[in-house]
C-alpha positions in Angstrom: -10.7 18.9 -6.8 -13.2 16.1 -7.0 -13.1 13.2 -9.9 -14.8 9.4 -9.5 -12.0 7.3 -8.2 -10.3 9.8 -5.8 -12.0 12.5 -3.4 -10.2 15.5 -2.5 -11.1 17.2 0.8 -8.6 19.8 2.4 -9.3 20.0 6.1 -7.2 22.9 6.9 -4.5 25.0 5.2 -1.6 22.0 6.5 -4.1 19.1 6.3 -5.3 17.3 3.0 -6.9 14.1 2.9 -7.5 12.0 -0.4 -10.4 9.3 -0.2 -10.3 6.0 -2.3 -13.5 6.3 -3.8 -14.3 2.7 -5.7 -16.7 1.5 -3.3 -18.7 -1.0 -5.4 -15.2 -3.0 -5.7 -14.2 -2.2 -1.9 -11.8 0.7 -3.7 -9.9 -1.7 -5.7 -6.7 -0.1 -6.7 -7.0 0.7 -10.8 -4.9 2.5 -13.1 -7.0 6.2 -12.9 -7.0 5.9 -9.3 -3.3 5.4 -8.8 -2.0 7.7 -11.1 -4.9 10.3 -9.2 -3.4 9.4 -6.1 0.3 10.1 -7.9 -0.8 13.4 -9.2 -2.3 14.5 -5.6 1.5 13.4 -4.2 3.0 16.0 -6.6 0.4 19.0 -6.2 0.7 18.4 -2.2 4.3 18.5 -2.7 4.7 21.7 -4.9 2.4 23.0 -2.2 4.5 24.1 0.0 1.7 23.9 3.3 0.8 21.2 3.1 2.3 19.2 6.2 -0.2 15.8 6.4 -1.4 14.0 3.8 -4.2 11.6 5.3 -5.5 8.5 3.2 -8.8 7.0 3.5 -11.3 4.6 1.9 -15.3 5.4 0.9 -17.2 2.3 1.9 -17.1 -1.1 3.6 -13.3 -1.4 3.3 -10.2 0.5 3.0 -8.8 -1.0 0.2 -9.4 -4.5 -1.4 -6.0 -4.5 -3.4 -5.6 -4.5 -6.9 -8.4 -4.3 -9.4 -8.5 -7.9 -10.7 -10.2 -7.7 -14.3 -6.9 -5.1 -14.8 -4.4 -7.8 -13.4 -6.1 -10.4 -15.6 -5.7 -8.3 -19.1 -2.4 -8.8 -20.7 -1.7 -5.4 -21.5 -4.1 -3.4 -18.4 -1.7 -6.0 -16.2 1.7 -4.6 -17.2 0.6 -1.2 -16.6 -1.2 -1.9 -13.2 2.3 -3.1 -11.9 4.3 -0.4 -13.4 1.3 2.2 -11.6 1.6 -0.1 -8.4 5.5 0.9 -8.2 4.8 4.7 -9.1 1.6 4.9 -6.5 4.0 3.4 -3.7 6.8 5.1 -4.7 5.4 8.7 -4.5 3.2 7.8 -1.1 6.6 6.5 0.5 8.9 9.5 -0.8 6.6 12.5 -0.1 8.4 15.2 2.2 5.1 15.6 3.9 4.0 13.0 6.6 1.4 10.6 5.5 -1.4 9.0 7.6 -3.8 6.0 6.5 -6.9 5.8 8.6 -8.0 2.3 7.8 -11.4 0.5 8.1 -12.5 -2.5 7.2 -10.3 -4.8 5.4 -6.7 -3.8 3.5 -5.5 -5.9 1.2 -2.8 -6.7 -1.0 -1.8 -3.4 -2.9 -4.1 -1.4 -0.5 -2.0 -3.0 2.3 0.9 -1.8 0.7 -0.4 1.8 0.7 -1.2 1.6 4.4 2.6 0.0 5.2 3.9 2.9 2.4 2.4 5.3 5.3 4.5 7.2 8.1 1.5 6.2 10.5 -1.4 4.0 9.8 -4.6 4.5 12.5 -7.3 1.5 12.7 -10.3 0.7 13.9 -11.0 -2.5 16.0 -12.8 -4.1 13.2 -9.9 -3.5 10.5 -7.9 -6.7 9.1 -4.9 -6.3 7.2 -3.2 -8.8 4.8 -1.1 -9.9 1.5 -3.3 -13.0 -0.3 -0.9 -12.6 -3.2 0.8 -16.0 -3.0 -2.7 -17.4 -2.9 -3.0 -16.2 -6.3 0.5 -17.6 -7.6 2.1 -14.1 -7.0 5.2 -12.8 -5.4 4.1 -9.4 -3.8 7.6 -8.5 -4.2 6.5 -4.3 -4.5 5.0 -4.3 -1.4 7.8 -6.3 0.6 10.2 -3.8 0.1 8.0 -1.8 2.1 7.6 -4.6 4.7 10.8 -5.3 4.8 11.8 -1.6 5.9 9.1 -1.6 8.7 8.8 -4.7 10.2 10.5 -7.6 11.8 11.5 -10.3 9.0 9.3 -13.6 11.0 6.5 -11.2 10.9 7.2 -10.5 7.1 7.1 -13.8 6.6 3.9 -14.8 8.5 2.1 -12.3 6.7 3.4 -13.1 3.0 4.1 -16.9 3.3 0.9 -17.9 5.0 -1.5 -15.2 3.2 -3.5 -15.0 5.7 -4.7 -11.7 7.0 -4.7 -10.2 10.7 -7.0 -8.4 12.6 -5.9 -5.1 14.0 -4.6 -5.7 17.2 -1.6 -8.1 15.5 -0.9 -5.6 13.1 -0.7 -3.3 16.0 1.6 -5.6 17.2 3.8 -6.0 14.3 4.1 -2.6 13.6 1.6 -1.9 10.3 -0.9 0.0 12.6 0.4 2.4 15.0 -2.7 2.9 16.9 -6.0 0.6 16.9 -9.5 2.1 18.5 -11.1 5.0 17.9 -9.3 6.4 14.4 -10.5 9.8 14.8 -9.0 10.4 18.2 -5.8 8.4 17.4 -5.7 10.7 14.4 -6.1 13.9 15.9 -3.2 13.4 18.7 -0.8 12.1 16.0 -1.6 15.4 13.7 -1.2 17.5 16.8 1.8 16.1 17.7 3.7 16.2 14.0 2.2 19.7 13.4 4.6 20.8 16.6 7.6 19.7 14.7 9.6 21.6 11.9 8.2 20.9 8.1 11.8 21.0 7.0 13.3 18.4 10.0 10.5 16.2 9.6 11.1 15.8 5.1 14.8 15.7 6.3 14.4 12.5 9.3 12.6 10.7 6.3 15.0 11.3 4.1 17.5 9.9 6.0 15.6 7.1 7.4 15.4 5.9 3.7 19.1 6.9 2.9 20.3 4.4 6.2 18.4 1.9 4.8 21.0 -0.8 3.3 19.5 0.2 -0.1 17.1 2.9 -1.3 13.5 2.4 -1.9 13.7 3.0 -5.5 16.7 0.7 -5.6 14.6 -2.3 -4.2 11.2 -1.6 -5.8 12.9 -1.5 -9.2 14.5 -4.9 -8.5 10.8 -6.4 -6.8 9.1 -5.0 -9.7 11.0 -7.4 -11.9 10.2 -10.4 -10.0 6.8 -9.6 -9.9 6.4 -9.2 -13.6 8.1 -12.7 -14.0 5.5 -14.2 -11.6 2.8 -12.7 -13.0 3.5 -14.2 -16.6 3.9 -17.5 -15.3 1.3 -20.4 -14.6 0.7 -20.2 -10.8 -0.5 -16.7 -11.4 -2.5 -17.8 -14.3 -4.2 -20.6 -12.2 -4.3 -18.4 -8.8 -6.2 -16.0 -10.4 -8.7 -18.2 -12.4 -9.5 -19.7 -9.3 -10.1 -16.4 -7.3 -12.5 -15.7 -9.9 -14.2 -18.6 -10.2 -14.3 -19.0 -6.2 -12.7 -22.5 -6.0 -9.0 -23.8 -4.8 -6.4 -23.3 -7.0 -4.6 -26.5 -8.4 -1.2 -26.0 -8.4 1.9 -27.2 -10.0 4.9 -27.0 -8.4 7.7 -24.3 -9.8 10.9 -24.8 -9.5 12.2 -21.9 -11.5 15.2 -20.1 -9.8 15.3 -16.4 -8.7 18.3 -14.6 -10.1 19.0 -11.8 -7.9 21.2 -9.2 -9.3 25.4 -9.6 -8.3 
């Protein structure tokens, strides 16, 4: 099954890959692409034989983030945000082992896909970053994944600076599992994973999430609300306008407090 935005490849009975296929926009995540990834997640879960799901990018980058045109559209922007939540949750919670193979840039929602995977291997030229704050947005949905994966100091470095980090720094943080020859690293991880019992692996993944203070579903629901509030504000409008116009944004201080559920 091939389509415009996701190419499906089955390497063996137990290994399948989805290749992000929007190279003209550096594989920016649009609504159809994210829906297709969700559909594949459902298909793989029902398949019963697939044990490893690989995510890759076509062209010069793994994924440049969300499609800015959709984010700017009042109606599509809301749908895009909902689809991010659905897509990240699907990749994170699927009982098969997930492996991102990252080359070039992984940004924003694309970097969130990497964080949602169980393993991520990268070539030495890969970079990963979360520039949302520079666009006037709160990267709330990916934050729910990063808090589970990284030290809080590293989460702050990534999200407060908005500066992308190189492959070696991402490896030190724990965003990448291995750096260098992606194909060799992927084969080694796959060989190791296939020696384990599939039912045990699925239960381990479920238990790891359960042992967090809150489930990802609870966190991502709360974070979705904060993301939506941020994207409706003046900072987001100015930040995205400036990004499109290739200029520095002009910020006005936003003192609106966050209201957390009790």
